[in-house]
C-alpha positions in Angstrom: 8.3 31.0 -26.2 9.1 30.6 -29.8 11.4 33.6 -29.9 13.0 36.3 -27.9 10.7 37.9 -25.3 10.5 41.7 -25.4 10.0 43.6 -22.1 6.5 44.9 -21.6 5.9 48.6 -22.5 3.7 50.0 -19.7 2.4 52.9 -21.8 1.3 50.5 -24.5 -0.3 48.2 -21.9 -2.3 51.1 -20.4 -3.4 52.3 -23.8 -4.6 48.8 -24.7 -6.5 48.5 -21.4 -8.2 51.9 -21.9 -9.3 50.7 -25.4 -10.8 47.6 -23.9 -12.7 49.4 -21.1 -16.4 49.5 -21.7 -18.0 53.0 -21.4 -19.5 53.6 -18.0 -18.8 50.1 -16.6 -16.1 48.7 -14.4 -13.2 46.9 -15.9 -11.3 44.4 -13.8 -7.6 43.6 -14.5 -6.7 40.0 -13.5 -3.1 39.7 -12.3 -1.0 36.9 -10.9 1.7 36.8 -8.2 3.3 33.5 -7.3 4.5 32.3 -4.0 7.7 30.3 -4.8 9.2 29.9 -1.4 10.5 31.7 1.6 13.1 33.6 -0.5 10.7 34.5 -3.4 9.4 38.0 -4.2 6.3 39.4 -2.5 3.2 40.1 -4.4 3.9 43.8 -4.1 7.3 43.4 -5.7 5.8 41.3 -8.5 2.8 43.3 -9.5 2.4 46.2 -7.0 3.4 48.9 -9.6 0.8 47.5 -12.1 -1.9 47.5 -9.4 -1.2 51.1 -8.5 -1.0 52.3 -12.1 -4.3 50.4 -12.9 -6.0 51.9 -9.9 -4.8 55.4 -10.8 -6.3 54.9 -14.2 -9.7 53.9 -12.8 -9.4 50.1 -13.2 -10.2 47.5 -10.6 -7.7 44.7 -9.9 -8.2 41.1 -8.9 -5.0 39.5 -7.8 -4.4 35.7 -8.0 -2.0 34.6 -5.3 -0.7 31.4 -6.8 0.9 28.6 -4.7 4.0 27.4 -6.6 6.6 26.4 -4.0 9.9 25.4 -5.4 10.2 22.4 -3.2 6.8 20.9 -4.2 4.9 21.9 -1.1 5.9 21.3 2.6 4.3 22.4 5.9 6.8 25.3 5.9 5.6 26.3 2.5 2.0 26.4 3.5 2.9 28.7 6.4 5.1 30.8 4.1 2.2 31.1 1.6 -0.2 32.4 4.3 2.4 35.0 5.2 2.7 35.9 1.4 -1.1 36.3 1.3 -1.2 38.4 4.5 1.6 40.7 3.1 -0.3 41.0 -0.2 -3.4 42.3 1.7 -1.3 44.6 3.9 0.7 46.1 1.0 -2.0 46.2 -1.7 -5.3 46.1 0.2 -5.6 49.9 0.4 -4.5 50.7 -3.2 -7.4 52.3 -5.1 -9.1 49.8 -7.3 -7.7 46.7 -5.5 -11.0 44.8 -5.4 -10.4 41.1 -4.8 -7.9 38.4 -4.0 -8.1 34.9 -5.4 -6.3 32.4 -3.2 -4.5 29.8 -5.3 -5.3 28.8 -8.9 -7.2 25.6 -9.5 -5.9 23.8 -6.4 -7.9 20.8 -7.4 -6.1 20.3 -10.8 -2.9 18.3 -10.6 -1.9 17.7 -14.1 -0.4 21.0 -15.2 2.6 22.3 -13.0 2.9 25.6 -14.9 -0.8 26.6 -14.7 -2.6 24.8 -11.9 -1.6 24.9 -8.2 -3.0 21.5 -7.5 0.2 20.0 -9.0 2.0 20.8 -5.8 1.5 18.8 -2.6 -0.5 20.7 0.1 -2.2 23.0 -2.4 -5.6 22.4 -0.8 -4.1 23.3 2.6 -2.6 26.4 1.2 -6.0 27.3 -0.3 -7.7 26.8 3.1 -5.1 28.6 5.2 -4.6 31.3 2.6 -8.4 32.2 2.5 -8.5 32.2 6.3 -5.4 34.4 6.5 -6.6 36.9 3.9 -10.0 37.3 5.6 -8.2 37.7 9.0 -5.8 40.3 7.6 -8.6 42.2 5.9 -10.4 42.4 9.2 -7.3 43.7 11.0 -6.3 46.1 8.3 -9.8 47.4 7.6 -9.4 46.7 3.9 -13.1 45.8 3.8 -13.5 46.6 0.1 -11.4 43.6 -0.8 -13.3 40.3 -1.3 -11.6 36.9 -1.1 -12.3 33.8 -3.0 -10.7 30.9 -4.9 -11.3 29.0 -8.2 -11.2 25.4 -9.2 -11.2 23.5 -12.5 -14.7 22.1 -13.0 -15.1 18.4 -13.4 -17.7 15.8 -12.6 -15.5 12.9 -11.3 -14.6 11.5 -8.0 -11.6 13.8 -7.6 -13.8 16.8 -7.6 -16.0 15.3 -4.9 -12.9 14.5 -3.0 -11.7 18.1 -3.3 -14.9 19.6 -1.9 -15.0 17.0 0.9 -11.4 17.8 1.8 -12.1 21.6 2.0 -15.2 21.0 4.1 -13.5 18.5 6.5 -10.2 20.4 6.9 -11.4 23.9 6.5 -14.5 23.7 8.6 -16.2 26.9 9.9 -13.1 29.0 9.9 -12.8 28.5 6.1 -16.5 28.9 5.3 
């Protein structure tokens, strides 16, 4: 930031969202919660209050569960991330308006550590295991209104083809 950061004013945020909402159509708020390691905050602690307030105001929420482990990504972090995703579904899946969960953010993009999860080792594994865990938890918890997906940074190079091959090979039917 170029200057001091002021804390968000929830009343102003809600007023701005209400101004942006189109008449008679849904409006989806896109929020991020980051897994940073075993001792990091849960998604509910990071954005749960906003998800509830947005739902109470008639908005839908899509939550992005980002994979940003502080140690750069280990097997333990992938397991921890799947637990982070499961807990997000358990704690937020029944909140009115909670509509979808995006697992990771651009797991195929490695050049930008502050914006793209692919910078961290094992991000593709976190994507696969996180999608599987979210769908499993939705089935157990009967939060069937929640859809699960992921995104990627579009490219037309060999890295993109490698990314999709990796997902197909390592994710298999359980991922699809």
